[in-house]
C-alpha positions as CSV (number, residue, x, y, z in Angstrom):
1,M,115.3,83.2,98.4
2,N,118.8,84.7,99.1
3,W,121.0,83.7,101.9
4,D,120.3,86.8,103.9
5,V,116.3,86.3,103.9
6,A,117.0,82.3,104.7
7,H,119.1,83.5,107.8
8,Q,116.5,86.1,108.9
9,V,113.7,83.4,108.9
10,A,115.9,80.6,110.5
11,A,116.9,82.8,113.4
12,M,113.5,83.5,114.1
13,E,112.5,80.0,114.2
14,A,115.8,78.8,116.2
15,V,114.8,81.1,118.8
16,K,110.9,79.6,118.9
17,A,112.8,76.0,118.7
18,H,115.1,76.7,121.7
19,R,111.8,78.0,123.8
20,D,109.5,75.1,122.6
21,L,112.0,72.5,123.1
22,D,113.7,73.7,126.5
23,V,117.1,74.3,125.0
24,D,119.5,76.5,127.3
25,R,120.7,79.2,124.9
26,N,123.6,80.1,127.1
27,V,125.6,76.6,126.5
28,Y,126.5,74.0,124.3
29,V,123.2,72.8,122.7
30,D,122.3,69.2,122.9
31,V,120.5,68.7,119.3
32,Y,119.7,64.9,120.1
33,G,117.8,66.0,123.1
34,A,115.8,68.5,121.3
35,L,114.9,66.1,118.7
36,L,113.8,63.8,121.3
37,R,111.5,66.5,122.8
38,A,110.4,67.4,119.4
39,D,108.8,63.9,119.2
40,V,111.0,63.0,116.2
41,T,112.3,59.2,115.7
42,G,115.8,58.9,114.9
43,I,118.2,56.7,113.5
44,A,121.8,56.6,112.5
45,R,123.3,54.2,110.0
46,P,126.1,54.2,107.5
47,M,124.9,55.6,104.1
48,P,126.8,56.5,101.0
49,R,126.6,60.0,99.6
50,L,124.1,61.3,102.0
51,F,124.4,63.6,105.2
52,G,120.8,62.7,106.3
53,V,117.3,62.5,105.4
54,Y,114.1,64.0,106.9
55,F,110.8,62.2,106.5
56,A,107.8,64.3,106.8
57,P,104.5,63.4,108.8
58,R,102.8,62.3,105.7
59,D,105.7,59.8,104.9
60,N,105.4,58.1,108.1
61,G,107.4,60.8,110.0
62,P,108.5,63.0,111.6
63,A,111.7,60.9,111.5
64,V,115.3,61.5,110.9
65,L,118.0,59.2,109.3
66,L,121.7,60.5,109.9
67,N,124.7,59.1,108.5
68,A,126.6,57.1,111.0
69,S,129.7,57.4,109.0
70,L,129.9,61.3,109.6
71,D,132.2,62.5,112.4
72,M,130.5,64.0,115.5
73,V,130.7,67.6,114.3
74,A,129.1,67.0,111.0
75,Q,126.6,64.7,112.3
76,R,125.7,67.2,114.9
77,H,125.2,69.8,112.1
78,T,123.2,67.3,110.0
79,A,120.9,66.3,113.0
80,A,120.0,70.2,113.5
81,H,119.5,70.6,109.7
82,E,117.1,68.1,109.9
83,L,115.5,69.5,112.6
84,G,115.3,72.8,110.6
85,H,113.3,70.9,107.9
86,H,111.0,69.5,110.8
87,R,110.5,72.8,112.6
88,A,109.8,74.8,109.1
89,G,107.2,72.2,107.9
90,H,109.0,71.0,105.0
91,G,108.4,68.0,103.1
92,T,110.5,64.8,103.1
93,A,114.2,66.0,102.1
94,L,117.3,64.0,101.3
95,D,120.3,66.0,102.1
96,E,123.2,65.0,99.6
97,E,126.6,64.8,100.7
98,L,127.9,68.2,99.9
99,D,130.9,70.2,101.2
100,R,129.0,72.8,103.0
101,S,132.2,75.0,103.5
102,R,132.4,75.1,99.8
103,T,129.0,75.6,98.7
104,W,128.1,78.3,101.5
105,G,126.3,81.1,99.6
106,D,125.9,79.0,96.6
107,G,122.5,80.4,95.1
108,A,121.9,76.8,93.5
109,W,120.6,75.5,96.9
110,P,116.8,75.0,97.0
111,D,115.1,77.3,99.5
112,E,114.2,75.0,101.8
113,E,117.8,73.8,102.1
114,K,118.9,77.3,102.8
115,V,116.5,77.6,105.5
116,A,117.4,74.3,107.1
117,E,121.1,74.9,106.6
118,A,120.7,78.4,108.3
119,F,118.7,77.1,110.9
120,A,121.3,74.5,111.8
121,A,123.6,77.3,112.5
122,W,121.4,79.6,114.5
123,F,120.1,76.6,116.5
124,L,123.7,75.1,117.3
125,M,125.2,78.7,117.9
126,P,122.8,81.0,119.5
127,L,124.3,84.4,120.4
128,P,124.3,83.7,124.2
129,A,126.2,80.6,123.7
130,V,128.6,82.1,121.6
131,Q,129.4,84.8,124.2
132,T,129.8,82.0,126.9
133,A,132.5,80.3,124.4
134,L,134.4,83.9,124.0
135,A,134.3,84.5,127.9
136,Q,135.6,80.7,128.2
137,I,138.7,81.7,126.0
138,G,139.3,85.2,127.3
139,V,138.4,87.4,124.8
140,R,135.4,89.8,124.0
141,R,135.5,89.2,120.2
142,P,137.3,86.7,118.0
143,L,140.7,88.2,116.9
144,A,142.2,85.2,115.4
145,P,141.5,82.0,113.5
146,G,142.5,80.1,116.9
147,H,139.7,81.9,118.6
148,A,136.9,80.7,115.9
149,Y,138.5,77.1,116.1
150,R,138.1,77.0,120.1
151,I,134.7,78.4,119.8
152,A,133.9,75.5,117.4
153,R,135.4,73.1,119.9
154,I,133.2,74.7,122.9
155,L,130.0,74.7,120.9
156,G,130.6,71.2,119.0
157,T,130.5,73.0,115.3
158,S,132.8,73.1,112.6
159,Y,135.6,75.7,111.9
160,A,134.2,76.9,108.7
161,G,130.6,77.1,109.9
162,T,131.7,78.7,113.0
163,V,133.5,81.3,111.0
164,N,130.6,81.8,108.7
165,H,128.3,82.3,111.7
166,L,130.5,84.9,113.6
167,Y,130.3,87.0,110.5
168,R,126.6,86.6,110.4
169,L,126.5,87.7,114.2
170,R,128.7,90.9,113.2
171,M,131.4,89.8,115.2
172,L,133.8,89.5,111.9
173,S,134.2,91.7,109.0
174,R,133.6,90.1,105.5
175,A,137.6,90.6,105.0
176,Q,138.2,88.6,108.0
177,K,135.6,86.1,107.2
178,T,137.1,85.4,103.7
179,A,140.6,85.4,104.9
180,W,140.1,83.2,107.7
181,L,138.0,80.7,105.3
182,R,141.1,80.5,103.4
183,I,143.1,79.0,106.2
184,K,142.8,75.2,106.9
185,P,141.8,73.8,109.9
186,S,145.0,71.7,110.2
187,A,146.9,74.7,110.0
188,V,144.8,76.1,112.9
189,K,145.2,73.2,115.0
190,A,148.9,72.8,114.4
191,E,149.4,76.5,115.7
192,L,147.3,75.9,118.8
193,A,149.2,72.4,119.6
194,G,152.6,73.7,118.7
195,G,153.0,71.0,115.9
196,S,151.3,68.7,113.6
197,V,148.2,67.1,114.7
198,P,147.4,63.9,113.5
199,G,144.6,63.0,111.1
200,K,141.1,64.3,111.9
201,A,141.9,64.6,115.6
202,H,140.5,67.9,117.2
203,V,142.7,70.1,119.8
204,H,141.1,71.0,123.2
205,L,143.3,73.8,124.6
206,I,142.8,74.0,128.4
207,T,143.1,77.5,130.1
208,A,141.9,78.9,133.1
209,G,138.5,79.5,131.6
210,T,138.0,75.9,131.4
211,H,137.7,75.4,135.0
212,G,134.4,73.9,135.8
213,T,133.5,73.2,132.2
214,I,132.7,70.0,130.0
215,V,135.1,69.3,127.3
216,R,133.3,67.2,124.5
217,V,135.9,65.0,122.9
218,D,136.1,61.9,120.9
219,A,138.9,59.2,120.4
220,G,142.3,60.7,119.0
221,D,141.5,64.3,120.1
222,L,144.4,65.9,121.9
223,V,143.7,67.7,125.2
224,I,146.3,70.4,125.7
225,L,147.6,72.3,128.6
226,G,147.8,76.0,127.6
227,N,149.2,77.5,130.5
228,T,153.3,77.5,130.8
229,G,154.3,75.3,133.8
230,A,150.9,73.4,133.9
231,R,150.7,69.7,134.4
232,F,148.1,67.0,134.6
233,E,147.4,66.4,138.4
234,S,145.0,63.4,137.7
235,L,144.2,62.0,134.6
236,P,141.4,59.3,133.9
237,P,143.0,55.9,132.2
238,A,141.0,56.8,129.1
239,L,143.6,59.8,128.6
240,Q,146.7,58.9,127.7
241,L,149.7,61.1,128.2
242,S,151.3,62.0,124.7
243,D,154.3,63.8,123.1
244,S,152.2,64.6,120.0
245,A,152.3,67.9,118.9
246,G,155.8,68.6,120.6
247,G,153.8,68.1,123.6
248,Q,156.4,68.3,126.5
249,L,156.7,71.4,128.6
250,L,159.6,72.1,131.0
251,L,159.1,72.7,134.7
252,G,162.4,73.4,136.0
253,E,164.5,70.7,134.8
254,T,161.8,68.1,135.0
255,P,159.7,67.5,131.5
256,V,156.1,67.6,132.1
257,A,153.7,66.0,129.7
258,A,151.3,68.5,128.7
259,V,149.3,66.7,126.1
260,A,146.8,63.8,126.6
261,E,145.5,61.7,123.9
262,V,141.6,60.3,124.0
263,A,142.1,56.7,124.0
264,D,139.3,54.8,121.9
265,V,138.3,52.9,125.0
266,F,136.9,56.0,127.0
267,T,133.3,56.4,127.2
268,G,130.9,58.3,129.1
269,T,132.7,61.1,131.4
270,A,135.7,61.5,133.5
271,S,137.2,64.3,135.8
272,V,140.4,65.7,135.1
273,T,142.7,68.0,137.3
274,V,145.5,70.4,136.3
275,H,148.1,71.8,138.3
276,V,149.1,75.5,137.2
277,S,152.3,76.8,138.4
278,G,151.6,79.8,140.8
279,A,147.7,79.1,141.0
280,A,146.3,78.8,144.4
281,E,143.7,76.1,143.3
282,L,143.7,73.2,140.9
283,L,142.4,73.5,137.6
284,E,139.3,71.0,137.1
285,F,137.2,70.1,134.3
286,T,135.1,67.1,132.9
287,V,135.7,65.3,129.7
288,E,132.8,63.7,127.8
289,R,133.2,61.4,125.0
290,Q,130.9,62.5,122.1
291,A,131.3,59.9,119.4
292,P,129.2,59.8,116.3
293,R,125.7,58.2,116.7
294,V,124.9,54.9,115.6
295,G,121.8,52.9,115.6
296,V,118.6,53.9,117.7
297,Q,119.3,53.2,121.2
298,S,122.7,55.1,121.1
299,L,120.8,58.0,119.2
300,W,117.8,58.7,121.6
301,P,118.2,56.3,124.9
302,A,115.1,55.2,126.0
């Protein structure tokens, strides 16, 4: 089976899964809630050299074991991948720790792994959700790598996986896909932030389209105001003003912090308001901590 066939099979199965598991295809996909509704038992534990494991019904499943050491994006993708095994009726599968961005399109992948991998993309990035993300960042089609990165942040996916999927959705040409995949995410983040971004921190660019939305973050991420003259009107204690990434704008003669860093103590959700120069109303959004899952209770709360 080649990758084109795997994607055709997976795309159809993802639509069925969205329907059967009551998933809203227009927004960020809650993969853990979908697994819960699919009656799949789940646990997350640190595991060397494994992304995850799917246990088929004949092996005391259905159940998934996820690597608790993964970051939240990789763990979400792995959860969707394991759900793909379940939906396709595959046997027990151990998903080794592969660099998916490098092996994308590698013909050495077994057919079942191709289908599960393609399913993860179609399940987490359905076309309506991608269109919603495009509207939020204010473009009809992705025109630059930064757009792909911002879509990835809205949908909770990886930069490389999002670029590949935008190509599958015919929103990018093959040449654009190839060129954008050559660009490191760190370079894209630095361009969005106006300077280097520490470690594996993600950048969440706040613009007018962010109003009324949920921004899903993890500790160390940077929340950056993208409008000139914007300033945080109210900031929850778990978000700390920062001068990272060159993060000060000038409002008149007064420097106004335009960057907030997510503190490790932050859990749950918090409301944030932003004053935008010249705007009649405050820009409001919610930040929600999306840390990697560990154990059983935090994976699927009772």
